[in-house]
Steps between C-alpha positions, in 0.01 A plus 500: 500500500426569867127438460400159368400477135150386596451799730651734241247388241221510757577848639658676202274777365601382153439128543219492757219289359182671401205308357394818315817492288416288200734490199385829351521687831845348568626621160358849565656500848843411358464771237422755772801385703722587204373859529592536870801704609793271582471554879136393511566206271785388723280534810229291336729205427751533783563212738540761774148630436353152544707454815383833646137420418535170684665669800232768518224242476650286774561805720129577482394139553379435147479146369641394161179575312475850646866565415423403141215751499740763632741420213216547249409835652862614487514388137189706425654808663829459311315453172279802565179295514439608860556840659741465791259689727244223444746232607390469867134451414587258219715297740211485746259399224709244309683348791185492714671669791 
């Protein structure tokens, strides 16, 4: 693993912590993941995705907390919870940038 396990868990769209994900929401989320096409599912859990999120965040001067927010937004786009066109405004809102 080229990215550390801690950073993978912190920046992975699949593993990124979210206080809104209680047990029921987590179960629903996992059920929805099973319905994703294989390419999107792979992107969601890929080490490379977490690594690219970290690189992008660092390139734009984001701190660790903002990079986590970016991972959550990417998760929401992959899962279809957020329209990709709304991504820039959501990044500005959630990451406070």
